[in-house]
C-alpha positions in Angstrom: 60.2 113.5 55.1 58.3 113.1 51.9 57.8 109.9 49.9 61.2 108.3 49.0 63.0 109.2 45.8 63.4 106.9 42.9 66.1 104.3 43.3 66.2 104.6 47.1 67.4 101.5 49.0 64.6 99.6 50.6 64.0 98.8 53.4 65.8 102.0 54.6 69.4 101.1 55.7 69.0 102.9 59.0 66.3 100.4 60.0 68.2 97.3 59.0 69.3 96.5 62.6 65.8 97.0 63.9 64.3 94.8 61.1 67.0 92.1 61.8 65.9 91.9 65.4 62.3 91.6 64.4 63.2 88.7 62.1 64.6 86.8 65.1 61.5 87.6 67.2 59.3 86.5 64.3 61.1 83.2 63.9 60.5 82.3 67.5 57.0 83.6 67.5 56.1 81.6 64.3 57.8 78.5 65.5 58.8 77.8 61.8 61.8 75.5 61.6 63.0 77.1 58.4 62.8 80.6 59.8 64.7 79.6 63.0 67.4 77.9 60.9 67.7 80.9 58.6 68.1 83.5 61.3 70.8 81.5 63.2 72.7 80.1 60.2 75.2 83.0 60.4 75.1 83.2 64.2 75.2 79.5 65.3 76.9 80.0 68.7 75.1 81.1 71.8 76.4 83.7 74.3 77.7 80.9 76.5 79.8 79.5 73.7 77.6 76.5 73.0 76.3 75.8 69.5 72.6 76.6 69.1 70.2 73.8 68.2 68.9 76.0 65.4 72.4 77.2 64.4 73.0 74.3 62.1 71.3 73.1 59.0 69.4 69.9 58.9 71.2 66.5 58.8 74.0 66.5 56.2 72.3 63.6 54.4 69.1 65.1 52.8 67.3 61.7 53.0 67.5 61.8 56.9 64.5 63.5 58.5 65.2 66.5 60.7 64.6 65.3 64.3 64.8 68.7 66.0 61.8 69.6 68.0 60.4 73.1 68.7 58.3 73.9 71.8 56.1 76.9 71.1 56.7 78.7 74.4 57.4 82.0 72.6 54.0 81.9 71.0 52.4 81.0 74.3 54.1 84.0 76.0 52.7 86.4 73.3 49.3 84.9 73.6 49.3 85.2 77.4 50.3 88.8 77.1 47.4 89.6 74.8 45.0 87.7 77.0 46.0 89.6 80.1 45.2 92.9 78.2 42.2 92.1 76.0 40.8 88.7 76.8 37.8 90.8 77.9 36.8 93.7 75.7 37.7 97.1 77.1 34.8 99.3 78.2 34.7 102.5 76.0 32.7 105.5 77.3 32.1 109.0 76.1 29.8 111.7 77.7 27.5 112.3 74.7 24.7 109.8 74.4 24.5 109.7 70.6 28.3 109.4 70.3 28.2 106.6 72.9 25.6 104.7 70.9 27.6 105.1 67.7 30.9 104.1 69.5 29.1 100.9 70.7 27.9 100.2 67.2 31.4 100.7 65.8 32.9 98.5 68.4 30.4 95.7 67.7 30.4 95.8 63.9 34.1 96.5 63.4 35.3 94.0 65.9 37.5 96.5 67.7 38.1 94.2 70.6 39.4 91.4 68.3 41.7 93.9 66.5 43.2 95.0 69.8 43.6 91.4 70.9 45.4 90.4 67.7 47.6 93.6 67.8 48.6 93.0 71.4 49.8 89.5 70.6 51.9 90.8 67.7 53.3 93.6 69.9 54.3 91.2 72.6 56.2 89.1 70.1 57.7 91.8 67.8 58.1 94.6 70.3 55.4 96.9 68.9 52.5 97.3 66.6 50.8 100.2 64.8 47.1 101.0 64.9 45.7 102.7 61.8 42.3 104.2 61.0 41.1 104.0 57.4 37.9 103.7 55.4 36.6 102.0 52.3 33.0 103.0 51.3 32.8 99.9 49.0 33.4 97.7 52.0 31.6 99.3 54.9 29.8 102.5 55.8 32.1 103.2 58.7 35.8 103.9 59.4 37.9 100.9 60.1 40.5 100.2 62.8 43.3 98.1 61.6 46.8 97.0 62.8 50.1 97.0 61.0 53.2 94.9 62.0 56.4 96.8 62.9 58.5 95.3 60.1 56.1 96.9 57.5 56.5 100.5 58.8 59.1 103.3 58.6 58.3 105.6 61.6 59.4 109.1 62.3 59.6 110.0 66.0 59.9 113.4 67.6 60.6 113.6 71.3 59.6 109.9 71.6 56.2 110.5 69.9 55.2 109.3 66.4 55.1 112.3 64.1 54.6 110.4 60.8 54.9 106.9 59.5 55.2 105.2 56.1 53.6 101.7 55.8 54.7 99.5 52.9 53.9 96.2 51.4 55.0 94.1 48.5 52.3 93.4 45.9 52.0 90.3 43.8 54.3 90.0 40.8 54.9 87.5 38.0 58.5 88.5 37.3 61.7 89.5 39.0 60.2 93.0 39.4 59.2 93.9 43.0 56.1 96.1 43.2 55.7 98.1 46.5 52.9 100.2 47.7 53.8 102.9 50.2 51.2 104.5 52.4 52.5 107.6 54.3 50.4 109.0 57.2 51.0 112.6 58.1 48.7 114.9 60.2 45.8 115.8 58.0 46.6 113.6 55.0 47.5 110.2 53.7 49.9 109.8 50.7 50.0 106.8 48.4 52.6 105.7 46.0 53.5 102.7 43.8 57.1 101.8 43.0 58.5 99.3 40.5 61.8 98.1 41.7 64.0 95.1 42.8 64.5 93.1 46.0 66.7 95.8 47.7 65.7 99.0 45.9 62.4 100.9 45.4 63.1 101.5 41.8 60.9 104.0 39.8 57.6 105.5 41.0 54.7 104.8 38.7 51.0 105.6 38.7 48.8 103.6 41.0 46.8 102.4 38.0 49.8 100.3 36.9 48.9 97.6 39.5 45.4 96.1 40.0 45.7 95.8 43.8 46.0 99.6 44.3 44.4 101.0 41.1 41.2 101.9 43.0 43.1 104.3 45.2 43.9 106.6 42.3 40.3 108.0 42.2 40.6 109.0 45.9 43.7 111.2 45.5 43.5 114.9 45.6 44.4 117.4 42.8 48.2 117.0 43.4 47.8 113.3 42.6 49.6 112.1 45.8 47.4 112.5 48.9 44.0 112.0 50.4 43.0 114.8 52.7 41.5 113.4 55.9 39.8 116.7 57.0 41.1 116.3 60.5 44.3 117.5 62.2 45.2 114.3 64.0 47.5 111.6 62.7 45.5 108.6 61.5 48.1 106.1 62.8 49.5 105.4 66.3 52.5 103.5 67.6 51.9 101.0 70.4 55.1 99.8 72.1 54.8 96.5 73.9 56.9 97.8 76.8 59.8 100.1 77.2 62.7 100.8 77.5 64.4 99.0 74.6 67.4 97.6 76.6 69.5 97.0 73.5 69.0 100.5 72.1 68.8 102.9 75.1 67.2 106.2 74.2 65.3 104.6 71.3 61.5 105.1 71.0 61.1 101.5 69.9 59.4 99.0 72.2 60.9 95.8 73.6 59.8 92.3 72.7 58.9 89.9 75.5 61.6 87.7 74.1 64.4 90.3 74.7 67.9 88.9 74.1 68.4 86.9 77.3 65.4 84.7 76.6 66.6 83.5 73.1 69.2 81.2 74.7 66.5 79.8 77.1 64.2 79.1 74.2 67.0 77.3 72.4 67.9 75.3 75.5 64.2 74.3 75.9 64.1 73.0 72.3 67.4 71.2 72.9 66.1 69.5 76.0 62.9 68.3 74.3 64.8 67.2 71.2 67.1 65.1 73.5 64.0 63.7 75.4 62.3 62.7 72.1 65.6 61.2 71.0 65.6 59.0 74.1 62.1 57.8 73.2 63.1 57.1 69.7 66.2 55.2 70.7 64.4 53.3 73.4 61.9 51.6 71.1 62.1 47.9 71.7 64.1 46.1 69.1 64.6 42.3 68.6 68.0 40.9 67.8 67.1 37.7 65.8 69.5 35.0 64.5 69.6 34.6 60.8 68.0 31.2 61.0 64.7 32.8 62.3 64.3 35.0 59.3 62.0 33.9 56.5 63.7 34.0 53.1 61.6 35.6 50.4 63.7 34.3 47.6 66.7 35.6 45.6 66.9 39.3 45.7 63.8 39.7 47.8 65.5 39.8 51.2 64.2 38.2 54.5 61.9 39.2 57.4 61.0 38.2 60.9 57.3 37.6 61.8 57.0 38.9 65.4 53.4 37.5 65.6 54.5 33.9 64.9 54.1 31.6 67.9 56.0 28.5 66.9 59.4 28.2 65.3 61.0 25.1 63.9 64.1 23.9 65.8 67.3 25.2 64.1 70.2 23.0 63.3 72.7 24.9 65.5 75.4 23.2 67.5 74.4 23.3 71.2 77.9 24.5 72.2 77.1 28.0 70.7 75.6 29.7 73.6 72.7 32.0 72.7 72.9 31.2 69.1 69.2 30.3 68.9 67.9 33.0 71.3 65.9 36.1 70.5 67.4 39.1 72.4 65.3 42.2 73.4 67.2 45.5 73.2 65.5 48.5 74.9 67.3 51.5 76.4 66.2 53.5 79.4 64.3 56.8 78.9 65.6 59.6 81.2 62.1 61.0 81.8 62.7 62.6 85.2 65.9 64.4 84.2 64.4 65.8 81.0 61.2 66.9 82.8 63.0 68.7 85.6 65.3 70.4 83.1 62.5 71.5 80.8 60.4 72.8 83.7 63.3 74.8 85.2 64.1 76.4 81.8 60.4 77.2 81.2 60.1 78.8 84.6 63.2 81.0 84.0 62.1 82.0 80.5 58.6 82.9 81.7 59.9 84.9 84.7 62.5 86.7 82.5 59.6 87.7 80.2 57.8 89.3 83.1 55.2 86.7 84.0 54.3 84.4 86.8 54.7 80.7 86.2 51.1 80.2 87.3 49.9 82.0 84.2 51.4 79.1 82.2 50.0 76.2 84.2 53.0 75.6 86.3 52.8 75.1 90.1 49.8 74.0 92.2 46.8 74.0 89.9 44.7 71.3 91.7 42.6 73.1 94.3 40.0 75.7 93.5 41.1 79.2 94.5 39.5 82.6 94.6 40.3 85.5 92.3 42.2 87.1 95.2 44.4 84.0 95.5 44.9 83.8 91.7 46.0 87.5 91.7 48.5 86.7 94.5 49.9 83.8 92.6 50.0 85.8 89.4 51.3 89.0 90.9 54.3 89.3 88.5 51.9 88.8 85.5 49.5 91.4 86.8 52.3 93.9 87.4 53.5 93.4 83.8 49.9 93.8 82.6 49.5 97.1 84.5 52.6 98.4 82.9 51.5 97.5 79.5 48.1 99.0 80.1 49.8 102.4 80.6 51.6 102.0 77.3 48.5 100.9 75.4 45.9 103.4 76.8 47.1 106.6 75.0 47.4 105.2 71.5 44.1 103.2 71.7 42.3 106.3 73.0 43.8 108.5 70.3 42.8 106.1 67.5 39.3 105.7 68.8 39.1 109.5 68.8 40.3 109.6 65.2 37.8 106.9 64.4 34.9 109.1 65.7 36.3 112.2 64.0 36.4 110.5 60.6 33.0 108.9 61.2 31.5 112.3 61.8 33.1 113.7 58.7 32.3 110.8 56.4 29.4 108.8 57.7 27.6 110.1 60.9 27.5 113.9 61.1 25.2 114.0 64.1 27.8 112.7 66.7 30.0 114.8 68.8 33.5 113.2 68.8 35.6 113.1 71.9 38.5 111.1 73.3 36.9 108.0 74.9 37.7 106.8 78.4 39.0 103.3 78.3 38.6 100.7 81.1 40.6 97.6 80.5 38.7 94.4 81.3 39.7 92.4 84.4 41.5 89.3 83.1 40.8 87.5 86.4 37.1 87.3 87.2 35.8 86.5 90.7 33.7 83.4 90.7 30.0 83.8 91.7 30.3 81.9 95.0 33.3 83.9 96.3 31.6 87.2 95.3 28.3 86.2 97.0 30.2 85.3 100.2 32.0 88.7 100.1 28.8 90.6 99.6 27.1 88.6 102.4 29.9 89.4 104.9 29.7 93.1 104.0 26.0 93.0 104.4 26.3 91.4 107.9 28.7 94.0 108.9 26.3 96.7 107.6 29.2 98.2 105.7 27.8 98.3 102.2 24.7 99.8 100.5 22.5 98.1 97.9 23.9 100.4 95.2 27.5 99.4 96.0 26.6 95.7 96.0 25.0 96.0 92.6 28.1 97.8 91.3 30.3 95.1 92.7 28.2 92.4 91.0 27.9 94.3 87.7 31.0 96.5 87.2 30.1 97.0 83.5 26.8 98.6 84.2 26.3 102.4 84.0 24.8 104.5 86.7 21.3 104.3 85.2 21.3 100.5 85.1 22.7 100.3 88.7 20.0 102.7 90.0 17.2 100.8 88.3 18.4 97.5 89.7 18.7 99.1 93.2 15.1 100.3 93.0 13.9 96.9 92.0 15.7 95.2 94.9 14.2 97.7 97.4 10.7 97.2 96.1 11.0 93.4 96.2 12.4 93.5 99.7 9.7 95.9 100.9 12.1 98.7 101.6 11.3 102.3 100.7 12.5 103.5 97.3 14.5 106.8 97.8 13.1 109.9 96.3 14.6 111.4 93.1 17.1 113.6 94.9 18.4 110.7 97.0 18.4 108.5 93.9 20.5 111.0 92.0 22.9 111.2 95.0 23.3 107.4 95.1 23.9 107.3 91.3 
């Protein structure tokens, strides 16, 4: 599919249902009251027939402040998913030494770990994210790994794999005209186009030089005036599904958000519970019912007030037969703390479990005593299972884009390297504490069931074989043991 024709509807009508679902996910992820109200204004009733908290506009009187409360559980779920995957930077390795050095340099300078962490959070919330490799010589002497949100992409899948994708964005405008920049990635080339249109149509394609934000790209286009040849066969973009299948669209290649449909009602119920709880607090504020005679008159038209710091009041001329006429009454309602807390905890547990995580990952349950990493994994088994599934979806596109990063780096910046598809080891999101690991190593040593090399590898899993062997030799020398010869050392490594 080439770049769209003039006047084409935009976004493409066939993606309207997909974009609509992303808008709902985005509203919960952002936690913005206006977005939540907007997406549920036309769908105010939940699946159980009850009216949604966010299915109505604010109070009918504009002067009354909106008292609805949002609990950002959806954002917490997306953040927890990203932390499980990329809270520790992945270990990237290739066989060639020069390429490994360059890959390490790119990872450090380009912040690849941070890009992946941010992309993983977006994918958990919106169902997917795209990784894209690009370059800008005026910005950096290296290719750049970036991410694109799924509601800014028009993908083309073949047999469940991304064959091409068109990224788009709206540019700044000072009139009713909508300027859109389209960036289409195909194997071997990247096409750029600028359209001048309206809110629901692309309009007319115009030269890139017509808008300042993309004018610099014009000089990079090839002889045909459309494309930049990448010089490599691979696609310079990849699709990263959060998890599959998409239960609402069976057979679709699109990923599934962690907030898939059943969780929306739970999130709305949680907000309803907390809104009711805070309403109890608001209504239970102590109020004094004061007789008119206790009020201080401020003069005609100035009203009256009661000084609650005053200690002595003048006796009022009130007939004694009027019981309570001169008394100050305290009005304070009960706050249903226990009922609201149990309800909100139960809803949170169910929402977290439906999203595929253990409640322990969100601070629920027994968090008092110190536990080992093994015990943490046992408590967070469901979270770790979900993490392992997501790792299998993330590994291929991440490896593919890092390979593309190296290919473009050799072509444009560092010709000496030998690009290859990196091996990726995802960091362990649960780290064994030093005392527990030392006890484990001690028990293995007493049982004579572990070598020095193995102990070093257990203590430093991120070290390569050379570093492990050097540490092993130092330990043997310091303990007075014989250092193995070169052949044995090579065998141990």
